[in-house]
N, C-alpha and C positions, 0 to 999 in steps of 0.2 A: 504494500500500500504506500502511496506517495503522501508526503506531508500535506499537500493541498487537499487530497481526498479525506484524510483524517480530520483536518480542521473543518471541512464542510460537514462531515458526519457529526462531529462533536457539537458544532454550532446548531445543527438541526435538533439534536437531542438536548440542548441546553435550554429547554423550556418545559415546564412541568406537564402541560397537557400532551405535548408531543412525546415526551418520555413515557408517559402513561400509555399512550396509543401504541408506541413501539413495544413496550413490555407486554401489553395485552396480545399483540400479534405474535410475539415470540412464544407466549404461553399457548397460543392457538395452534402452533406448529405450521408445517409447510402448506397446509390447505388454506390457511388464512381465515378471515372473517369478513362478512359483508359489512359495508359501511354502516348500515342500519343497526347491526348488532354491536358494533364498536360504539356508536353514538349512544345507544341504550345503556350499555355497560358502564360508560364513563360519564353519562349525563351531559353530553356535549351537543350543542345545536348543529344541525347539518352543515350550515355555511361555515361555521367555525372549524368543524372537522375537515371539511374540504380543504381549507387553507393549511391545516396541519398535515394532512395527507400529501399535499403538493410539496411542502417543504421536505418531508421524509423521502418522497420519490425523487426529488431533485438531488438529494444527497446520496441516492442509490441504496437507501436502507430498506425500502419496500417496493413491491411490485403491485400492479393492479391488473385484474382481468375481469371481463364481463361474463356473467353467468345469468342468462335471461335478462331480467330487468335490474339485477343487482350488480354492484361493483364489489369485487372481492379483493381485499388487500391482504398481502402476506409479507412477513419479514423476509429479507434476503439474508439468510444465515451465513452465506459465504462472505458477505460484506461485514456483517457483525463480527464474525470470527477473525477476519483480516484486521479489523479495527482493534480488537482485543490483542491480537498478536503484535500489531504495530506498537501498542501501548506498553506491552510487556517484553518485547524482544530483547531489551537490554536490562531486564530485571535482575537485580543483584549481580551486576557486572557479568551477566551471561551464565551464572551458576544457577540454572533453572531449578535444580533440586532444593535450593534454599529459600525460594520465594514461597510465601504462604498462599494457599488457595483461599478464595472467598468463602466465607462461612455464612450460615443463616443468621448469625448475630449482626452482620453488616446490614442485611435486609431488615431485620427487626429494628435496629437503631434508626435506619432511614425512615421506616414506617412510624416509629414513635416521634421522630422529629417533625414529620408532617402533621401528625395528630396534635402536637403542641402548638403548631403555627396557626 
């Protein structure tokens, strides 16, 4: 991954609603979710959600396909993994065995911080 692509992806994810959308799509897996289901799950207005989907698509983080009348959005796992790889490729000066893996405590702390806000 090039630095320009990493910066674009990180900028797209640096907004709470877009980060929530992307995480929901990651949870949904490679088949993705319809825009309506994402809007319902996150209580976002359709026009707001369209804006967020566009930013994520422009960053290469999601794909969209038509299924009848629905637009189905899915996370691009290869781009997500490339971004994580880019961020960690020099972790601990290349000694990958010494870098700590993310834990559920990280997620819990993040969730608690959001609830306090």
